[in-house]
C-alpha positions as CSV (number, residue, x, y, z in Angstrom):
1,M,-110.1,-43.8,21.5
2,E,-106.8,-41.9,21.6
3,L,-103.7,-44.0,22.7
4,P,-101.6,-42.8,25.7
5,A,-98.6,-40.6,24.8
6,V,-96.0,-43.3,25.6
7,E,-97.6,-45.8,23.2
8,R,-97.7,-43.2,20.4
9,C,-94.0,-42.5,20.8
10,A,-92.5,-45.9,20.2
11,N,-89.5,-44.4,18.4
12,L,-86.5,-43.6,20.8
13,I,-85.8,-40.4,18.9
14,C,-89.0,-38.7,20.0
15,M,-88.8,-40.1,23.5
16,P,-87.1,-37.0,25.0
17,L,-89.9,-34.8,23.6
18,T,-92.6,-37.1,25.0
19,L,-91.0,-37.3,28.4
20,L,-91.6,-33.5,28.7
21,Q,-95.3,-34.0,28.2
22,I,-96.1,-36.8,30.7
23,N,-96.4,-36.6,34.4
24,R,-93.6,-37.1,36.9
25,K,-94.7,-40.5,38.0
26,M,-94.5,-42.0,34.5
27,R,-91.0,-40.4,34.0
28,K,-89.8,-42.2,37.0
29,Q,-91.2,-45.5,35.6
30,L,-89.3,-45.0,32.3
31,I,-85.9,-44.0,33.6
32,R,-85.0,-47.5,34.8
33,P,-85.7,-49.3,31.6
34,V,-83.8,-46.7,29.5
35,I,-80.7,-47.1,31.7
36,I,-80.9,-50.9,31.5
37,L,-81.2,-50.7,27.7
38,T,-78.2,-48.3,27.4
39,V,-76.0,-50.5,29.5
40,S,-77.0,-53.6,27.6
41,V,-76.1,-52.0,24.2
42,A,-72.7,-50.9,25.6
43,I,-71.9,-54.5,26.8
44,I,-72.9,-56.0,23.5
45,W,-70.8,-53.5,21.6
46,L,-67.7,-54.2,23.7
47,F,-68.2,-57.9,23.3
48,W,-68.4,-57.6,19.5
49,E,-65.2,-55.5,19.4
50,R,-63.3,-58.1,21.3
51,L,-64.7,-60.9,19.3
52,S,-63.9,-59.3,15.9
53,G,-60.4,-58.5,17.1
54,D,-59.7,-62.1,18.1
55,F,-61.2,-63.3,14.9
56,I,-58.9,-61.1,12.8
57,S,-55.9,-62.1,14.9
58,N,-56.7,-65.8,14.4
59,I,-57.1,-65.4,10.7
60,S,-53.8,-63.6,10.4
61,Q,-52.0,-66.6,12.0
62,I,-53.1,-69.0,9.3
63,V,-52.0,-66.9,6.3
64,P,-49.6,-69.1,4.3
65,E,-45.9,-68.1,4.2
66,R,-44.9,-66.0,1.2
67,R,-42.4,-67.5,-1.2
68,P,-39.2,-65.5,-1.9
69,V,-39.6,-63.1,-4.8
70,P,-37.2,-61.3,-7.1
71,S,-36.0,-57.8,-6.3
72,M,-38.6,-55.8,-8.1
73,D,-41.5,-58.2,-7.3
74,K,-40.4,-58.1,-3.7
75,K,-40.6,-54.4,-3.6
76,L,-44.1,-54.5,-5.1
77,A,-45.0,-57.2,-2.6
78,N,-43.9,-54.9,0.2
79,L,-46.7,-52.5,-0.8
80,S,-49.4,-55.1,-0.4
81,N,-48.0,-56.2,3.0
82,C,-48.4,-52.7,4.4
83,P,-51.6,-51.1,5.8
84,T,-53.3,-49.1,3.2
85,A,-53.4,-45.3,3.7
86,S,-55.9,-43.3,1.7
87,Q,-56.3,-39.5,1.4
88,S,-59.4,-39.6,3.6
89,D,-57.7,-41.3,6.5
90,S,-54.1,-40.0,6.2
91,A,-54.7,-37.1,8.6
92,H,-55.8,-39.5,11.3
93,I,-52.9,-41.8,10.6
94,F,-50.3,-39.1,10.7
95,S,-51.7,-37.4,13.7
96,T,-51.8,-40.5,15.8
97,D,-48.3,-41.8,14.7
98,P,-46.2,-38.9,13.4
99,T,-43.0,-40.8,13.0
100,F,-43.8,-44.1,11.1
101,I,-40.4,-45.5,12.0
102,S,-39.9,-48.2,14.5
103,P,-37.3,-48.0,17.2
104,A,-35.6,-51.1,15.6
105,E,-35.3,-49.4,12.2
106,F,-34.1,-46.2,13.8
107,Q,-31.4,-48.1,15.7
108,S,-30.5,-50.0,12.6
109,I,-29.9,-46.8,10.6
110,E,-28.0,-45.2,13.5
111,K,-25.8,-48.3,13.7
112,A,-25.1,-48.3,9.9
113,L,-24.2,-44.6,10.0
114,K,-22.1,-44.8,13.2
115,W,-18.8,-43.1,12.6
116,P,-15.5,-44.2,14.3
117,A,-14.3,-41.6,16.8
118,P,-10.7,-40.9,17.8
119,P,-9.7,-42.7,21.0
120,T,-8.5,-39.4,22.5
121,S,-9.1,-35.7,22.1
122,V,-6.5,-33.6,20.2
123,I,-5.2,-30.3,21.5
124,A,-3.5,-29.1,18.3
125,A,-4.3,-29.2,14.6
126,N,-1.0,-31.0,13.8
127,Q,-2.2,-34.0,15.7
128,T,-5.0,-34.6,13.2
129,T,-4.8,-36.3,9.8
130,S,-2.9,-34.2,7.3
131,P,-3.5,-34.4,3.6
132,H,0.1,-33.4,3.1
133,T,1.7,-36.3,4.9
134,S,-0.9,-39.0,4.1
135,S,-0.2,-41.1,1.0
136,Y,-1.6,-43.9,-1.3
137,V,-0.1,-46.8,-3.3
138,L,-1.4,-49.2,-5.9
139,Q,-2.1,-52.6,-4.5
140,N,-0.8,-55.6,-6.5
141,P,0.1,-53.6,-9.7
142,H,-0.2,-55.5,-13.0
143,K,1.6,-55.0,-16.3
144,N,-1.6,-55.1,-18.3
145,Y,-5.1,-53.8,-17.6
146,S,-8.3,-54.1,-19.6
147,V,-11.6,-52.3,-19.5
148,G,-13.8,-53.9,-16.8
149,D,-10.9,-54.8,-14.5
150,N,-10.8,-53.4,-10.9
151,I,-7.8,-51.8,-9.3
152,T,-7.3,-51.1,-5.6
153,V,-5.4,-48.3,-3.9
154,I,-4.2,-48.4,-0.3
155,I,-4.4,-45.1,1.6
156,T,-2.3,-44.5,4.7
157,A,-3.3,-41.7,7.0
158,R,-0.7,-39.7,8.9
159,D,-0.9,-36.7,11.2
160,G,0.8,-33.3,10.7
161,L,3.9,-34.7,12.5
162,N,4.1,-37.5,10.0
163,N,3.0,-40.1,12.5
164,S,0.9,-43.0,11.1
165,K,-2.7,-42.9,12.4
166,A,-3.8,-46.0,14.3
167,Y,-7.5,-45.4,14.0
168,G,-10.0,-44.5,11.2
169,G,-12.8,-42.0,10.7
170,D,-11.2,-39.8,8.0
171,F,-13.6,-38.8,5.2
172,F,-11.9,-39.4,1.7
173,Q,-13.3,-39.1,-1.8
174,A,-11.7,-41.0,-4.6
175,K,-11.9,-41.1,-8.4
176,L,-10.2,-42.2,-11.6
177,F,-10.0,-39.7,-14.4
178,N,-8.6,-38.8,-17.8
179,A,-8.7,-35.0,-18.4
180,E,-8.2,-35.2,-22.2
181,L,-11.1,-37.8,-22.6
182,K,-13.3,-35.9,-20.1
183,A,-13.6,-39.4,-18.5
184,S,-14.0,-40.2,-14.8
185,V,-15.4,-42.8,-12.4
186,Y,-16.2,-42.8,-8.7
187,G,-14.1,-44.9,-6.3
188,E,-15.5,-46.6,-3.3
189,V,-13.5,-46.0,-0.1
190,V,-13.5,-48.6,2.8
191,D,-12.3,-47.6,6.2
192,H,-10.3,-50.4,8.0
193,H,-10.3,-48.5,11.3
194,N,-6.6,-48.7,11.7
195,G,-5.4,-45.7,9.8
196,T,-5.5,-47.4,6.4
197,Y,-8.2,-47.3,3.8
198,T,-8.8,-48.9,0.4
199,A,-10.3,-47.3,-2.6
200,T,-11.5,-49.5,-5.4
201,F,-12.1,-48.4,-9.0
202,K,-13.6,-50.0,-12.1
203,L,-11.5,-49.4,-15.3
204,S,-14.2,-48.1,-17.6
205,W,-12.5,-46.7,-20.7
206,E,-9.6,-47.4,-23.0
207,G,-6.5,-45.3,-22.5
208,Q,-4.9,-43.7,-19.4
209,A,-6.6,-43.6,-16.0
210,K,-5.2,-41.5,-13.2
211,V,-6.0,-41.9,-9.5
212,S,-7.1,-38.9,-7.4
213,I,-7.7,-39.0,-3.6
214,R,-9.0,-36.1,-1.7
215,M,-9.3,-35.8,2.1
216,I,-12.5,-33.9,2.7
217,H,-12.3,-34.0,6.5
218,S,-10.0,-35.5,9.0
219,S,-11.5,-37.9,11.6
220,E,-11.2,-35.1,14.2
221,A,-13.1,-32.6,12.0
222,V,-15.8,-35.2,11.4
223,Q,-16.4,-35.3,15.1
224,V,-16.8,-31.5,15.1
225,L,-19.5,-31.8,12.4
226,L,-21.2,-34.7,14.2
227,R,-21.2,-33.0,17.6
228,H,-22.7,-29.7,16.3
229,R,-25.3,-31.5,14.2
230,E,-26.7,-33.3,17.2
231,R,-26.3,-30.6,19.9
232,D,-26.8,-27.3,18.1
233,P,-29.9,-27.6,15.9
234,D,-30.5,-23.9,15.6
235,K,-27.1,-22.9,14.3
236,V,-29.1,-21.8,11.3
237,F,-32.2,-19.9,12.4
238,F,-35.3,-18.6,10.6
239,K,-37.7,-15.7,10.9
240,G,-41.4,-15.7,10.8
241,V,-43.2,-12.6,9.7
242,F,-46.5,-11.9,11.4
243,R,-48.8,-9.3,9.9
244,R,-52.3,-8.0,10.5
245,F,-53.5,-4.9,8.9
246,N,-50.7,-2.3,9.5
247,I,-49.0,-4.2,12.3
248,E,-46.0,-6.4,11.5
249,E,-43.6,-8.4,13.7
250,K,-40.6,-10.7,13.0
251,V,-39.8,-13.4,15.4
252,V,-37.3,-16.3,15.5
253,C,-38.5,-19.7,14.3
254,N,-37.1,-23.2,14.0
255,A,-38.0,-26.9,13.6
256,Q,-37.6,-27.8,17.2
257,R,-37.4,-26.2,20.7
258,S,-34.0,-25.1,21.9
259,E,-32.6,-22.7,24.5
260,R,-31.7,-20.1,22.0
261,L,-35.1,-20.3,20.3
262,L,-36.9,-19.8,23.6
263,K,-34.5,-17.4,25.2
264,N,-36.2,-14.2,26.6
265,S,-39.5,-15.0,25.0
266,Q,-43.0,-15.9,25.8
267,C,-43.3,-19.4,24.4
268,C,-44.6,-20.2,21.8
269,C,-46.5,-20.5,18.6
270,E,-46.4,-24.1,17.5
271,Y,-47.8,-25.2,14.1
272,K,-48.4,-28.9,13.6
273,N,-49.0,-30.2,10.1
274,P,-52.1,-32.3,10.1
275,I,-50.7,-34.7,7.5
276,T,-47.1,-35.2,8.7
277,G,-47.5,-34.5,12.4
278,E,-44.4,-32.3,12.3
279,S,-44.1,-29.0,14.1
280,W,-42.7,-25.6,13.3
281,I,-42.1,-23.4,16.3
282,C,-41.9,-19.6,16.5
283,R,-41.5,-17.2,19.4
284,K,-44.8,-15.6,20.3
285,P,-45.1,-12.1,18.9
286,S,-45.7,-9.4,21.5
287,R,-48.7,-7.8,19.8
288,L,-50.1,-10.3,17.3
289,P,-51.8,-13.7,17.7
290,C,-50.2,-16.9,16.4
291,S,-52.7,-17.0,13.5
292,A,-51.1,-13.8,12.0
293,W,-48.0,-15.8,10.7
294,V,-47.8,-15.1,6.9
295,D,-44.2,-15.2,5.7
296,H,-41.0,-17.2,6.1
297,I,-37.4,-16.1,5.6
298,I,-33.9,-17.2,6.5
299,G,-32.7,-15.5,9.7
300,G,-29.0,-16.2,9.8
301,Y,-26.1,-18.4,10.8
302,Q,-24.9,-18.6,14.4
303,A,-22.7,-21.7,14.9
304,Q,-20.4,-21.3,17.9
305,L,-17.1,-23.0,17.3
306,S,-14.0,-23.1,19.4
307,K,-10.7,-21.9,17.9
308,L,-9.5,-25.5,17.4
309,E,-12.8,-26.5,15.8
310,S,-12.6,-23.6,13.4
311,T,-9.1,-24.6,12.5
312,L,-10.0,-28.2,11.8
313,L,-12.7,-27.1,9.4
314,H,-10.5,-24.4,7.8
315,S,-9.7,-24.7,4.1
316,D,-6.0,-25.5,5.0
317,Y,-7.2,-28.8,6.3
318,T,-10.3,-29.4,4.3
319,N,-10.9,-30.7,0.7
320,K,-7.2,-31.3,0.0
321,Y,-5.7,-33.7,-2.6
322,L,-3.2,-36.2,-1.3
323,P,0.2,-36.2,-3.0
324,G,0.7,-39.1,-5.4
325,D,0.9,-40.1,-9.0
326,I,-0.7,-43.4,-10.1
327,T,-1.6,-43.8,-13.7
328,V,-2.6,-47.1,-15.4
329,N,-2.9,-47.8,-19.1
330,V,-6.1,-49.6,-20.0
331,S,-6.6,-51.7,-23.2
332,H,-9.9,-52.2,-24.9
333,H,-12.3,-54.9,-23.8
334,D,-16.0,-55.2,-24.4
335,L,-17.8,-54.6,-21.1
336,N,-20.6,-57.1,-20.4
337,S,-22.6,-54.3,-18.8
338,S,-26.3,-53.8,-17.9
339,R,-26.8,-51.3,-20.7
340,S,-29.3,-53.5,-22.4
341,V,-31.5,-53.5,-19.3
342,K,-34.5,-51.1,-19.4
343,C,-34.4,-48.3,-16.9
344,V,-37.2,-49.2,-14.6
345,P,-37.8,-49.0,-10.8
346,G,-36.5,-51.8,-8.6
347,L,-33.0,-52.3,-10.2
348,D,-30.2,-53.1,-7.8
349,A,-27.5,-50.3,-7.8
350,P,-24.0,-51.4,-8.8
351,S,-20.9,-49.7,-7.6
352,P,-19.9,-47.7,-9.5
353,A,-23.3,-46.7,-10.9
354,G,-21.7,-45.4,-14.1
355,F,-18.9,-43.3,-15.5
356,Y,-18.2,-40.3,-17.7
357,L,-16.6,-40.5,-21.1
358,N,-16.5,-37.5,-23.4
359,D,-18.5,-35.7,-20.8
360,K,-21.4,-38.2,-21.2
361,W,-22.6,-40.3,-18.3
362,T,-22.8,-44.0,-19.1
363,S,-25.0,-45.9,-16.6
364,L,-23.9,-49.3,-15.5
365,M,-27.3,-49.9,-14.1
366,C,-29.5,-49.7,-17.2
367,H,-29.8,-48.5,-20.7
368,A,-29.5,-44.7,-20.2
369,Q,-30.4,-42.7,-23.3
370,S,-29.4,-39.3,-24.5
371,F,-31.9,-36.5,-25.2
372,P,-30.0,-33.8,-27.1
373,T,-32.9,-32.1,-28.8
374,A,-36.0,-30.3,-27.5
375,N,-38.2,-32.6,-29.7
376,Q,-36.8,-35.8,-28.1
377,I,-37.5,-34.4,-24.6
378,A,-41.0,-33.3,-25.6
379,I,-41.8,-36.7,-27.1
380,C,-40.6,-38.4,-23.9
381,L,-42.7,-36.1,-21.6
382,K,-45.8,-36.2,-23.8
383,D,-49.0,-36.7,-21.8
384,K,-47.1,-36.5,-18.5
385,Q,-47.7,-34.5,-15.4
386,V,-44.3,-34.1,-13.6
387,L,-44.3,-33.0,-10.0
388,M,-40.9,-32.0,-8.7
389,M,-40.5,-31.3,-5.0
390,G,-37.3,-30.4,-3.2
391,D,-34.5,-27.9,-3.1
392,S,-32.6,-25.7,-5.6
393,T,-30.6,-28.7,-6.9
394,L,-33.8,-30.1,-8.2
395,R,-35.0,-26.7,-9.3
396,Q,-32.0,-26.9,-11.7
397,W,-33.7,-29.8,-13.5
398,Y,-36.9,-27.7,-13.9
399,E,-34.9,-24.8,-15.2
400,Y,-32.9,-27.0,-17.6
401,L,-36.1,-28.4,-19.1
402,L,-37.7,-25.0,-19.4
403,K,-34.6,-23.6,-21.2
404,T,-34.1,-26.6,-23.4
405,V,-37.7,-27.2,-24.5
406,P,-39.1,-23.9,-26.0
407,T,-42.7,-25.3,-26.2
408,L,-42.7,-25.4,-22.4
409,K,-44.2,-22.1,-21.3
410,Q,-43.9,-21.0,-17.7
411,L,-47.0,-19.5,-16.1
412,N,-46.6,-16.4,-14.0
413,L,-47.8,-17.4,-10.6
414,Y,-46.3,-14.3,-8.9
415,T,-44.4,-16.5,-6.5
416,S,-41.0,-16.4,-4.9
417,A,-38.1,-16.6,-7.4
418,K,-36.3,-19.1,-5.2
419,S,-39.0,-21.1,-3.5
420,G,-41.8,-21.1,-6.1
421,P,-44.0,-22.9,-6.8
422,F,-43.3,-22.8,-10.5
423,E,-45.5,-24.3,-13.3
424,A,-44.9,-24.7,-17.0
425,V,-47.1,-26.3,-19.6
426,D,-46.8,-27.5,-23.2
427,T,-50.3,-27.6,-24.5
428,G,-49.3,-29.2,-27.8
429,N,-47.8,-32.2,-26.1
430,N,-50.0,-32.1,-23.1
431,I,-47.1,-31.7,-20.6
432,R,-47.5,-30.2,-17.2
433,L,-44.3,-29.5,-15.2
434,I,-44.3,-28.3,-11.6
435,W,-41.5,-27.5,-9.2
436,R,-42.0,-26.5,-5.6
437,A,-39.9,-26.3,-2.5
438,H,-40.1,-29.2,0.0
439,G,-41.4,-27.1,2.8
440,L,-39.9,-26.1,6.1
441,P,-37.1,-25.9,7.1
442,I,-35.7,-24.1,4.1
443,R,-33.1,-21.4,3.8
444,T,-34.7,-18.9,1.4
445,S,-35.7,-15.4,0.8
446,L,-39.1,-14.0,1.9
447,T,-41.8,-16.5,1.0
448,P,-45.5,-16.8,1.9
449,R,-45.9,-19.7,4.3
450,A,-48.9,-20.8,2.3
451,D,-46.6,-21.7,-0.6
452,L,-44.4,-24.0,1.5
453,H,-46.0,-27.4,1.3
454,Y,-44.6,-30.6,2.8
455,I,-43.8,-33.3,0.3
456,A,-46.0,-35.8,2.2
457,S,-48.9,-33.4,2.0
458,E,-48.5,-32.9,-1.8
459,V,-48.2,-36.7,-2.4
460,A,-51.3,-37.4,-0.2
461,A,-53.3,-35.1,-2.5
462,L,-52.1,-36.7,-5.7
463,A,-54.3,-39.2,-7.6
464,G,-51.3,-40.7,-9.4
465,G,-51.4,-43.1,-12.4
466,Q,-49.6,-43.9,-15.6
467,H,-49.4,-40.2,-16.6
468,S,-48.0,-39.1,-13.3
469,V,-44.3,-38.7,-12.5
470,V,-43.2,-37.7,-9.0
471,V,-39.6,-36.6,-8.3
472,F,-38.3,-35.4,-5.0
473,T,-35.1,-34.6,-3.2
474,I,-34.6,-33.6,0.4
475,W,-31.2,-33.2,2.3
476,A,-29.4,-29.9,1.8
477,H,-31.6,-28.0,4.2
478,F,-31.4,-30.7,6.9
479,T,-27.7,-30.9,7.3
480,T,-27.8,-28.6,10.4
481,F,-30.4,-30.7,12.2
482,P,-30.1,-33.9,14.3
483,L,-30.4,-37.2,12.3
484,A,-33.6,-38.0,14.1
485,T,-35.3,-34.9,12.6
486,Y,-34.4,-35.9,9.1
487,L,-35.5,-39.6,9.6
488,K,-38.8,-38.4,10.9
489,R,-39.3,-36.3,7.8
490,L,-38.3,-39.2,5.5
491,A,-40.6,-41.6,7.3
492,G,-43.6,-39.3,6.6
493,I,-42.6,-39.0,3.0
494,R,-42.2,-42.8,2.7
495,R,-45.6,-43.4,4.2
496,A,-47.2,-41.0,1.7
497,I,-45.2,-42.6,-1.3
498,R,-46.2,-46.1,-0.2
499,A,-49.9,-45.0,-0.1
500,L,-49.6,-43.4,-3.5
501,L,-48.1,-46.6,-5.0
502,Q,-50.9,-48.7,-3.4
503,R,-53.7,-46.7,-4.9
504,A,-51.9,-46.0,-8.2
505,P,-49.1,-48.5,-8.9
506,Q,-48.4,-47.1,-12.3
507,T,-47.1,-43.9,-10.9
508,L,-43.4,-43.4,-11.5
509,V,-41.6,-42.2,-8.4
510,L,-37.9,-41.0,-8.5
511,V,-35.7,-39.8,-5.8
512,K,-32.7,-37.5,-6.6
513,S,-29.9,-38.3,-4.2
514,A,-27.7,-35.7,-2.5
515,N,-24.8,-34.2,-4.4
516,T,-21.4,-33.0,-3.3
517,G,-20.6,-29.3,-2.8
518,Y,-20.5,-27.9,0.7
519,K,-17.5,-28.2,3.0
520,D,-18.4,-26.3,6.2
521,I,-20.2,-26.6,9.5
522,Y,-23.5,-25.8,7.9
523,G,-23.4,-28.2,5.0
524,S,-20.4,-30.4,4.7
525,D,-20.2,-33.3,2.2
526,W,-19.9,-35.6,5.2
527,L,-23.2,-34.4,6.6
528,S,-24.8,-34.7,3.1
529,W,-23.4,-38.2,2.7
530,Q,-24.9,-39.3,6.0
531,L,-28.3,-38.1,5.0
532,D,-28.0,-39.6,1.6
533,C,-27.2,-43.0,3.1
534,A,-30.2,-42.7,5.4
535,L,-32.5,-41.9,2.5
536,R,-31.3,-44.9,0.5
537,M,-31.8,-47.2,3.4
538,M,-35.4,-46.0,4.1
539,F,-36.5,-46.3,0.5
540,R,-34.7,-49.5,-0.5
541,E,-37.8,-51.7,0.0
542,L,-40.1,-49.5,-2.2
543,P,-40.3,-49.7,-6.0
544,V,-38.9,-46.3,-6.6
545,V,-35.9,-45.1,-8.6
546,I,-32.8,-43.6,-6.9
547,I,-31.0,-41.2,-9.3
548,D,-27.5,-41.4,-8.0
549,V,-26.1,-37.9,-8.5
550,W,-23.7,-38.2,-5.6
551,Q,-21.3,-40.2,-7.9
552,M,-22.1,-38.0,-10.9
553,T,-21.0,-34.9,-9.0
554,S,-18.1,-36.3,-6.9
555,C,-16.1,-37.6,-9.9
556,H,-16.8,-34.8,-12.5
557,Y,-14.0,-32.5,-13.4
558,S,-16.0,-29.3,-12.8
559,P,-15.3,-27.4,-9.5
560,D,-17.2,-28.5,-6.4
561,D,-20.5,-26.6,-6.2
562,I,-23.7,-27.3,-4.4
563,H,-25.3,-26.3,-7.7
564,P,-23.6,-28.6,-10.3
565,S,-22.5,-27.3,-13.6
566,Y,-24.7,-27.3,-16.7
567,K,-23.1,-30.4,-18.1
568,V,-23.7,-32.4,-15.0
569,V,-27.3,-31.3,-14.8
570,Q,-27.8,-32.3,-18.4
571,N,-26.5,-35.8,-17.6
572,E,-28.7,-36.0,-14.5
573,V,-31.8,-35.0,-16.6
574,D,-31.0,-37.5,-19.3
575,L,-30.8,-40.3,-16.8
576,F,-34.1,-39.1,-15.3
577,L,-35.8,-39.1,-18.7
578,S,-34.4,-42.6,-19.4
579,Y,-36.7,-43.8,-16.6
580,V,-39.7,-41.8,-17.8
581,C,-39.6,-43.4,-21.3
582,P,-37.4,-46.5,-21.0
583,R,-36.4,-48.6,-24.0
């Protein structure tokens, strides 16, 4: 005898089909049990979620306290203490929390970078710090000095009327040098907030050492830079090229909304990166959809400065040497340095980090090597895949290696000559070398938007391992944006780097610091220095290498240039290679 339709259909999946075949009376009888069953399942599920959450919370409270660990081990331990982020879940993580920086950390960085402001506003340039009337003297001079000793110079700031300043905030750079020996070392300047400063130097070579003090910006000029950085984010603007078939439009774009960006326009095309959560905003084209955006290009410069602000940043008041003549004679003494320490991640950075002698950088952090021949470089990079991401100052490393190692052959990818990406291979030594721009914002010539990848996105797609080397730098194209914009970008990169080192701890990650060069409203050394300090603070807990090129560029004899000279780049690359193949 055939069973009723309801008994034949015990499986819930076929219940909807069966319900269509039975009479109305039976459907009414089934609706109530189905509702009760659904509600019961929901209650059980909610109860289980609460129970499991409480269980995990209770377990976390009984984890034993971790013992203090050494510097490198502590940085490795920080990786295991953080939530794991994999490539599969990174899009979800970044989209739900696009900043990855706590309010406490943000406030801590802001506090560390807070710059002293003048107590009153000035109305004339001669009321600001003058490099011509300011001076410096040697503190506690000695008759004899030896290599390894420290000397201190006291700087006294005065205005253009020769009045001593009673407050700080001036931005000085200091170095010791010997032109004949092509020797120099960076000096650390401390602001005492009363118009005086001290610059401390380590005597690092035998022979004469002469003090040099430069005023990069007066305290009043620094306030101009700070004010325009925070309040005028689109003083540099960009263009987006939209194209479909034979129709093309160019519109203004930038990293954040502003009055000038949105002026007289129908707002907006907003492009949010699924990995970083960051947005890029363009005015909406009049005839094309937002999906027609294909190219990116620098638009122009439009900072609006008052007459006094322009004067304070003029070359007459910027990047000037203070008058003075302090020279000490240094006798020989063996330095008990850290040159026997291998160049590995996690080392604490001394100050100074190193010095030049005979145009060769000697690291005081670890045993830096020299790689004068193509064969030595090729042996060091053998079986390595090197991914470089950043700006044109890191592109100089790529170009140096390409020029120095003839077995490295660049592939023709038909990409932008400025923004790349570029790729070179050495099949005999199994070397793969890549450089690509760090993504928007970037001041560059016409570039397909598809070629501009965020660093975090590239790192998230990287397997990593003992044959992988990751190098990045990011600062020069962020000097015109508020500090918060830069910290948000760094936080996304840090999250991606942490995840990479969790899944592939043998990956070598290096960060090239900022370097000196610019002196104007769009890219002053002070702006670069602030970003560089922020970068170091945000990555200090991770087992990565910071290549300190700030000191290498600020104390070298070559003229200031955002793109350092060949000799400086050679020393930078030698230090980088010392970490790739330490000994």
